[in-house]
C-alpha positions, 0 to 999 in steps of 0.5 A: 678043460683038463684038471690041473693038475699032475696025475703020472702015478710015477711022479708022485713015486718020486715026488714023495720020498723027495720031499721027505727028504727035503723035510730031514734036511729042514730038521738039520738031522739030514743037512745035504740030503734036502738038495736030492729034492730037485735032481730025483723030481728032475726024472720026471718033470723038467728042473723048474718046474720042479723047483716051482712045484716045491715052493710052497712045500718049502714054505710049511717046511720053513715055518715048522723048522722054526718053530721046532729050534726058535731058542737055538739061533745064532743071531749073530751068525745069521745078521752076518750070512743073510745079505750074501745070500740075497746076493746070490738069489738076485744072481741066480734070478738074473742068470735063470734063463741063461744056465743049464741046471745041469752045469749048475749040479755039476759045479754044486756037486764037485764044490761039494766033495772038495770040500768033504775031501780036504775036511777028510784029507786036513781034518782040522785041530780043535783049536784051529780057527774059523773060517775067513768071513771072506770065504763065508760071504763068497759061501753064502752068495753061492747058496744063494744062486744055487738055491733059486736055481735048484734049491740046492744051497745046503752044500754050500752054507754047511761047507761054512758053518761046518767048520764054526763047530756050533752046537748042532741044535744051533746048526740046526736052529741057525740054518732054519732060519737062514733057509726060511728069508732065502726062500721068502726072497725066491716067490717074486723072481718065480714070479716074475720068471712065470715058473709059478701056475696053477698046475704047480700050485695044485700038484705042491697041494697035493705033496703038502701033508708029507711036509710036516711028515719029514721034518718031526721025523727029522726033529726026533732025530736030530734031539736024539743023536750025539754031536759026533754022529751028528757031523758023521751023518751030515758029511754023509749026507753031502757026500750023497749029494755032491755024487749025484748033483756032480753024476747029473751035471756030467752024464 
């Protein structure tokens, strides 16, 4: 009987930096870069398998992120965002086998680039009001959906939260808790869809030591950069993510 583990060295050459990027995004410092993890791993495995392999890794990263930023959470904002994200997860679970992952990647990538274009071309004034809640509800449902399909929930969430002008640590802490609940909600439907098998889990265990490394690097950087640089890096991460996802969807 074959040992239930991916042994291809090329897979680990791709998956290892993908996991580190995912850890950076969990710290808030590299928000957006984490959405590149599944597209990177999809170079060597299928999108559903890549998403399944990352589930235990995400659990460890979420726990570490919450522990690091447990005092920096906007509880009112979190309470508003969670129900709409759960709606998106339900939609994602129901449509998972009907939608091509490339189509979802193109939608997320195109939306991300449109948001950045709007931010760059029509920069909000310091006294501009926050985005309306109906828009936030739509973006959070979109985030739940795209997170379920390919762990690409960060760009829609960031598109809503960035204009709220939160302090960097509050931004990071609130998103850390949000994605913990989003990712926990995906376990049962992933099992229902048959994605959580022994081979994927064993491969996750091999990648797990990289999880704290990425989070640790991101936390140290997030606590040392200025708010202006922090949000510039977020925009850079969203731009690179949007380009990559759009390219994957259209090629």
